[in-house]
C-alpha positions in Angstrom: 0.0 0.0 0.0 1.3 3.5 -0.9 2.0 5.9 1.9 0.4 9.3 1.8 2.4 12.4 2.6 0.9 14.1 5.6 2.0 17.2 7.5 0.4 18.3 10.8 -1.5 21.5 10.1 -0.4 24.7 11.8 -2.9 25.9 14.4 -5.0 28.9 13.3 -4.9 31.3 16.2 -7.3 34.3 16.4 -6.5 37.1 18.8 -9.5 37.9 21.1 -10.1 40.7 23.5 -9.6 38.4 26.5 -7.3 35.8 25.1 -6.4 33.9 21.9 -8.7 31.3 20.2 -7.7 28.3 18.1 -10.0 27.8 15.1 -11.3 24.3 14.9 -13.7 23.3 12.1 -15.7 20.0 12.3 -18.1 18.1 10.1 -21.2 16.4 11.3 -23.0 14.0 9.0 -26.5 12.5 9.4 -27.8 9.6 7.4 -31.0 7.6 7.3 -30.3 3.9 6.7 -33.1 1.8 5.3 -32.1 -1.6 6.8 -34.0 -4.5 8.3 -31.5 -4.6 11.2 -29.4 -2.2 13.2 -25.9 -1.5 12.1 -24.1 -2.8 15.2 -26.8 -5.1 16.6 -29.0 -7.9 15.3 -32.0 -6.3 17.1 -35.2 -5.5 15.2 -36.0 -2.0 13.8 -39.8 -2.3 14.2 -41.3 1.2 14.0 -43.8 2.0 16.7 -42.6 -0.6 19.1 -42.6 0.0 22.9 -39.6 2.1 24.1 -36.5 0.1 24.9 -37.7 -3.1 23.2 -35.6 -2.9 20.1 -32.2 -3.0 21.8 
């Protein structure tokens, strides 16, 4: 397998009135999976079942 060149990014510092801030940007992803079972469990995914029964 080929190795990828990677360099640790320099922190982005913003000067604030009461101290410096480091800029951190994240990514949050939501997805709806149409599956007959849960991703990490064999439990059912029955819609409308009593709470805590599909675990």
